[in-house]
C-alpha positions as CSV (number, residue, x, y, z in Angstrom):
1,X,-12.1,12.7,15.7
2,X,-12.4,16.9,15.1
3,X,-11.8,16.1,10.9
4,X,-13.3,19.7,10.1
5,X,-11.0,21.5,12.9
6,X,-8.2,20.0,11.0
7,X,-9.1,20.6,7.8
8,X,-9.8,24.7,9.1
9,X,-6.3,24.2,10.6
10,X,-4.5,23.0,7.8
11,X,-6.2,25.2,5.3
12,X,-5.1,28.3,7.3
13,X,-1.3,27.5,7.6
14,X,-1.4,26.4,4.4
15,X,-2.7,29.5,3.1
16,X,-5.4,28.2,0.9
17,X,-9.2,28.7,0.2
18,X,-11.8,25.9,0.0
19,X,-12.7,27.0,-3.5
20,X,-9.2,26.3,-4.3
21,X,-9.6,22.5,-2.3
22,X,-12.8,22.3,-5.1
23,X,-10.8,22.8,-7.9
24,X,-8.1,20.5,-7.1
25,X,-9.8,17.6,-6.0
26,X,-13.1,18.0,-8.6
27,X,-15.7,18.0,-5.4
28,X,-18.6,20.3,-5.2
29,X,-18.4,23.8,-3.2
30,X,-21.4,22.8,-1.2
31,X,-19.9,19.3,-0.2
32,X,-16.6,20.8,0.8
33,X,-18.3,23.1,2.9
34,X,-20.1,20.7,4.4
35,X,-17.3,18.6,5.2
36,X,-14.9,21.8,6.5
37,X,-18.2,23.0,8.7
38,X,-18.6,19.7,9.9
39,X,-21.8,19.1,8.9
40,X,-20.7,15.9,7.2
41,X,-19.0,14.2,10.0
42,X,-18.2,11.1,8.8
43,X,-17.1,11.8,5.0
44,X,-16.3,8.5,2.6
45,X,-12.4,7.2,2.6
46,X,-12.4,9.0,-0.8
47,X,-13.1,11.8,-0.3
48,X,-10.8,12.3,2.7
49,X,-8.0,11.2,0.1
50,X,-9.0,13.8,-2.3
51,X,-9.2,16.2,0.2
52,X,-6.0,15.6,1.8
53,X,-4.3,15.2,-2.1
54,X,-5.9,18.4,-3.3
55,X,-4.1,20.0,-0.5
56,X,-1.0,18.6,-0.1
57,X,-1.1,16.0,3.1
58,X,-1.1,12.3,3.8
59,X,-4.8,11.4,5.1
60,X,-2.5,10.0,7.7
61,X,-1.1,13.0,8.6
62,X,-4.8,14.8,8.3
63,X,-5.7,11.9,10.8
64,X,-3.4,12.3,13.3
65,X,-4.0,15.6,13.7
66,X,-7.6,15.3,13.9
67,X,-7.1,12.3,16.6
68,X,-5.0,14.8,18.4
69,X,-7.3,16.9,18.9
70,X,-9.3,14.3,20.9
71,X,-6.7,14.5,23.6
72,X,-6.9,18.3,24.1
73,X,-10.5,18.0,26.0
């Protein structure tokens, strides 16, 4: 699963910034940055939900895209 790649792609497509996600989710800048950079590879489900919700997408959409990158390799 390439969660960070999917997150960054959605961020670009939606015209959002990590700071927008922090504000909307209540997560710290450092935590969001680590998830988006891939330093945290397996965040808790509740964190993934908060980020997806802040982006206006579902967890299923995010995970499906993340899984789809596995097929590209």
